[in-house]
Steps between C-alpha positions, in 0.01 A plus 500: 500500500630159400251239385613138504383330185678166516641328804388140471779337302623172645802486723808360330686416818463559876780761469312718249194721531221527247511736210282811544403737223396852598440832333568825672508851358610440143662159455452129563746288692536137603700420817617187671724430801756216499648355820458627855677715756819688417550296181154584362491669163217644293450516124266757345396495132359820353388479135447827306174648380675547164577145375818619326654643816712322757378266770652586837624238742583600857706277728480579871687369798613661827807677368625794708789611283640462151874444461712580196323606181137593552383325185560128515565270204237226469400204285153347486446145372138447395546126466406501130836381364584845358803692629443672834398865488785730613418836649551714809304536819446846639470550878228730632439586863191341650340479846707195597829602342602477138309305235601431142314562176536353151315605185425230243444586137189372321697200365640410844156544658364236262769262633388577853138416413607151388730432793424282799819596689756772448857477627653830594879539536637833607760674711218628723332309787192395312639200311289194488221293351161663457202282414259664256249215470209490457599748227189467282265593785732771627531687170131451423428680828752777413351547155153525652630753751647719223173477303300608807744774587493648151120505516507652847736778397323542164795437269405437136639185337650715222514860372215455248242664723718801587478832320793650697795306642657583836783751470756627750441841660841477667807558284643150515842596356559724805426220746716217372841641579740310724611828659153540656508184713760407762498124463759239415385525139523876479836504678632264234361734233316218325290577194278301269166487321198332649145433381232454767130423506309730734156461648361857495169556675231742390648777716835473318689338787738211436374201699733224379817464294649192325813480288460405134861550387757572772825692519709193586521604864229359729554781750466770237185335366343499847610859557338596170163365615536681828545830312189431294298406805608785721594792280292496182149613410305431183201634318275193506373312194152581382235286335291591197254685727786719631495339848826446685580129536776278633747360249828320449762726345843412356771759573865495395752722677876525498704559813771760463783611728 
């Protein structure tokens, strides 16, 4: 079930929709559509439950195929006078064709919070100007959403009230091998170390995954979270009364060939 918390921000132009902020199963996300018809694009902003993890941006447009390299070079200008942020966009298959995702570090996410417009230049088909304003109201709504979601799931603000931390039941070293997954990344034999922040519920299931320190490959980072979400199980954290509770857990794994 998705509950709309914030959908009353003022229109910035007749070609743009309003921002909406929703929470679904285990994350908060703000979305807005720019333009109309075949040229319409959508920006989604998904902040992490763990403030040190990455903020995910998703750029969507009706794209039926990706030509050349799957990952696309990109630069983002936050309009703050600092050098543009250089990164890569990763395509993922959605209901209306491919969409592109970008993960912003904590430092870059702070720049986003102060921006009124971001300029995206890339070799993909989602270039353009994305209005963020009214940013203060938008991120206030997102912060409130995260606060409410943490309370709803029952995540403690820190580990002080936990007598036992969540621990993996699955042998993680056996899962993170490029030979186990037939993807572009595994075919290339890519390796690297990644640290993620996991939302683990009181049953020990991984509900959400955000990157804290990536491998340097956006696709491998996303694949890492997919492994955690789909193939791992944890013994849940427990409070001082011995009750199983939801928690945020940092995990570091190294991909091997």
